[in-house]
C-alpha positions in Angstrom: -84.1 -124.2 -59.9 -85.8 -125.6 -56.8 -87.9 -128.7 -56.8 -91.5 -128.6 -55.7 -90.5 -130.4 -52.5 -87.8 -127.9 -51.7 -90.2 -125.0 -52.2 -92.9 -126.8 -50.2 -90.4 -127.3 -47.3 -89.6 -123.6 -47.3 -93.4 -122.8 -47.2 -93.9 -125.3 -44.4 -91.0 -123.8 -42.4 -92.5 -120.3 -42.8 -96.0 -121.6 -41.8 -94.8 -123.7 -38.9 -92.7 -121.0 -37.4 -95.9 -119.0 -37.0 -98.0 -122.0 -35.8 -100.5 -121.6 -38.6 -100.9 -125.4 -39.2 -104.2 -125.5 -37.4 -105.7 -123.2 -40.0 -104.4 -125.1 -43.0 -107.1 -127.7 -43.4 -107.7 -129.0 -46.9 -111.0 -127.1 -47.0 -109.4 -123.8 -45.9 -106.5 -124.2 -48.3 -108.8 -125.0 -51.2 -110.9 -121.9 -50.4 -107.7 -119.8 -50.1 -106.6 -121.1 -53.5 -109.8 -119.9 -55.0 -109.4 -116.4 -53.4 -105.9 -116.1 -54.7 -107.0 -117.1 -58.2 -109.7 -114.5 -58.0 -107.1 -111.8 -57.0 -105.0 -112.9 -60.0 -108.0 -112.6 -62.3 -108.9 -109.2 -60.9 -105.6 -107.8 -62.4 -106.7 -108.7 -66.0 -110.5 -109.0 -65.7 -111.6 -106.3 -68.1 -108.8 -106.4 -70.6 -108.3 -108.0 -73.9 -105.4 -110.4 -74.4 -103.5 -107.7 -76.4 -104.1 -105.1 -73.6 -102.8 -107.6 -71.0 -99.6 -108.1 -73.0 -99.2 -104.4 -73.7 -99.8 -103.4 -70.1 -98.0 -106.3 -68.4 -95.0 -104.1 -67.3 -97.4 -102.1 -65.2 -98.8 -105.1 -63.3 -95.9 -107.6 -63.7 -95.0 -107.5 -60.0 -98.6 -107.9 -58.9 -99.1 -110.8 -61.3 -95.9 -112.5 -60.0 -97.1 -112.0 -56.4 -100.6 -113.5 -57.1 -99.1 -116.4 -59.1 -96.8 -117.1 -56.1 -99.8 -117.0 -53.7 -101.7 -119.5 -55.9 -98.6 -121.8 -56.0 -98.1 -121.5 -52.2 -101.7 -122.6 -51.5 -101.5 -125.3 -54.1 -98.3 -126.7 -52.6 -99.7 -126.5 -49.1 -102.9 -128.3 -50.2 -100.9 -130.9 -51.9 -98.9 -131.4 -48.8 -102.0 -131.7 -46.5 -103.6 -134.2 -48.9 -100.4 -136.2 -49.0 -100.2 -135.9 -52.8 -96.8 -136.0 -54.6 -97.5 -133.0 -56.8 -94.5 -133.6 -59.1 -95.6 -137.2 -59.8 -99.3 -136.1 -60.2 -98.3 -133.5 -62.8 -96.1 -135.9 -64.8 -98.8 -138.6 -64.7 -101.5 -136.1 -65.8 -99.3 -134.9 -68.7 -98.9 -138.6 -69.8 -102.6 -139.1 -69.6 -103.1 -136.0 -71.7 -100.7 -137.3 -74.3 -102.8 -140.4 -74.7 -106.1 -138.6 -74.5 -105.1 -136.0 -77.1 -102.6 -137.5 -79.5 -100.9 -135.2 -81.8 -103.0 -134.5 -84.9 -106.2 -136.0 -83.3 -108.0 -132.7 -82.8 -108.6 -130.1 -85.4 -109.0 -126.5 -84.7 -112.7 -126.8 -85.7 -113.4 -129.5 -83.1 -111.7 -127.6 -80.4 -113.4 -124.3 -81.3 -116.9 -125.8 -81.1 -116.3 -128.1 -78.2 -116.6 -131.3 -80.2 -113.4 -132.9 -79.0 -113.8 -136.6 -78.7 -112.2 -138.6 -76.0 
């Protein structure tokens, strides 16, 4: 398994070889990330959860490609904003453990948006 930094380095190598750095501003990368999330959503837009699971084999390659595109733009944006994505993710998970301790939220509170912080 490759680390986030190793993958980011491969993405940067690809990008820099094509001299695309000038296009990869934080704003452009954030917008591109939104576009790719939209393309991922398009694959499952009008389907129920069970339909998505049942039909996944037909769109599996497309889903993987779109997820990869989302990750690529996320890693590039993180790089351009000088954010250590691995650390940020681990810190956010830790915050969530404190914010949502095990057993603190019932299904009813979550269902009706009554989760207390």
